[in-house]
N, C-alpha and C positions, 0 to 999 in steps of 0.2 A: 725480760726479753717476753714475757705471754704477748704485751700488747702490737708488738712488732711483728710477732706468728700469727695472730688474728688479722693485723693488716693487710700481711702478703696474703693471707688466707680469701677476705674479704674480695680484695682485689682478683686475685685469679678466678674467682666466683666470675664479680661483674664484669670480666673479659670474657669468661667462656660466654654467659649469659649475652652479651653485645654482640658478639661472633654467631650465636647461634639467630638473635632477633634479625641481623641482618640479612644471613643466611634464609631463611623464612621470608622475608619480605621477597628476596630476589627470587624463591620459587616460586612465590605468590603473584608475582610481575609477568615472568618467565610465562606460568600455569594462565592469569589472563589473555596474555596478548594472543598466545596458542588459542584458546577459545574463542575470543574475538573474530580471530581470522577465521575457525572451522565456523563460526553465526556466520558471519558474511557471506560465504561461498554457500552458504546452506541459503540464504535469503537470497544470493544472487542466482541458484540454481531454481529457487523458487520462484521467481520474478520471471525464468524465461520458460518455465512451463506454464506458469499465469499468462504473459501473453500469447502461448502459442495457441491456449487453449480457446483465446478470444477471436485472434486471425488465424483461417485456416490456412494450409501449407501451398502456396502458388498464389495468395493474395499477394504476397511482397515479395522480394528477394534483395535484400538488405538484415545485416543484425542490428536486430531492434533497439538492443542496450546500447549500442554506439551508435547511435541515432536520437537525440534524447534534447530538450529544452529544459530549463527549469523558468517555471513560471509562478507567477504573485498577480493573487486575483481571490476577492473573497468568494466569488463563485464557486469555487473550487473546493470551500470549506475549512479552509486551516490560513492561519496567519502566515506560515512557513511556507517556502519555496515548494511546489508540487511536480514534477515530474513527468513530462509529453513524451513520449515514443512514437516516432513518426516514421512510418513504414511507406517505403518506396515499392515501387515496382516500374522496371526500366527506367529508372532514375527522375519517375515522378510519385508525386505526392499519392498513395492510393488508401490513406486510414491514419488516424492518428489515437493510438492507445494514452487516456489521460489517467493520472493518479487524482483519485479526489478524496475528502472526507466528509463522511458522514458526524457529522458532530453532537448529535445528542440522539446517539443510542439510547437502548435502556439502560445499559450497565455500559455508560461511555462511546468515546467514539469510535467509527468505523471506517477501517482503510480501503478503498474501493479501486479498481481497475474497469475505466468505462472505455470500452473498442468506439469509435465513430468511424464508418466507411465518409469517402471523399463527398458522398450525396447527399450525408447530413443521417443517414440509418443508424442504428444500433448494430455493431457488429456481434457484440456482445459485453457482460460484466462479469466480475470476480469480485469477490470480497477476500483483501488480503488479510487481513487480520479484526479480529472483533473479540469482546467478552460478552459477550450475550446469554442467556441464561440457554443451557444444555435443554435439548426437549422442545425449546420454545422457539426462543429469538434465532438460537443456531439456525435455524432452517432457512436462515438467508447465506448457508453455506454448500456449496454445488453437494457437498458429500454427503447432506442431510437431505438434503431436498431439491426437486428441480424450478423451484419458484423462481429463481435466479434467470432462469431462460427466459421466466415472460417479458423480458427488455427486448428480447432480440427480434432485429428488423426495425423497432419502435424508433420517431422522430419526435422533434418537436409537436408538427404539426398532427401524426399520428401516435396517440390520440391528441387530441387539443388541450387547450389548457386545464378544464378543468378535469379531464380522462388522468392527469397525472396527480393521483391520489389514492391511495388505499380505498377499496368498496365503503366503507363506515364510512370515509369522507365525502362519498359522491362519484368517486374516482372509478378507474378501470382497474385495478391492480389489486389480488388480494392480499388480504391479511391473516394471520395464524390466528388459529384459536388460544386466545388468550395472550397473548403479545402481538398489540396493535404500534406499537412503538418504535419496535423495532423495524419491520418493514415502512413503515411511515418515513422514518427516517433515511433510508436506503431510497426509495422513490425520489424524495424531494433532492436528494444529494446528485444522481442519475439526472433528474430535471434539470438541474443550474448546472451540469457540466455540458448539456447539449447547448443551455442556453449559451453559455461561454463557448462553443465551439462555433455555434453560427453568428456570435458577433467577432470572433476571431480567428474564422478559419483561412483569409488570407494573410494575415500573420503567422500563424502557426506552419502553414505549406511556404512559406516563401524560402527562397533558394538559400538559407544562411543555419544549416540545423549544424548544430554545435558538435561533435563529437566527445564523449567522453572516457574512447579509450584509451 
């Protein structure tokens, strides 16, 4: 009679453990989904803040996140689609903000937003994500230094081709003490974004903006 009793006990324990495992997996899935939603909401809010830093209020009158295009071009630094946000003023394109990637940062890829006015001048550049060294390469972040503002007002012709480099490479842009790779990577990515805009402005500003709303 002992064996059946042991078997029943083992079965009961197995059922309890199985139910516990199912419940745990379910709770983890719910928590992951809730966390993912919070992260997505936070990322969207961060995007809105970053976009508004690049283009001043009054320079456009549409909601940028709802007027976007998905772009595929190696000049934007990634094999994955990159988003372009089209700014409109009175129904006409006034600027574009391109997502661009600097793939060769010191500690990995650097994600950028590059704002370009309709006349080809840079409205501004902001760093979305990076893993550069604190106290050195992280000076590309506006919260750490004003270096990123050195792009404001620049264009393909200002500076000239040779000027689109850090000063160590005989260009116009400052590098950081002890960290040249990071700013060099960002300067190159911004320059390529301007080249992309110059070659594709007509298509970017054509009246066929897709809404992601």
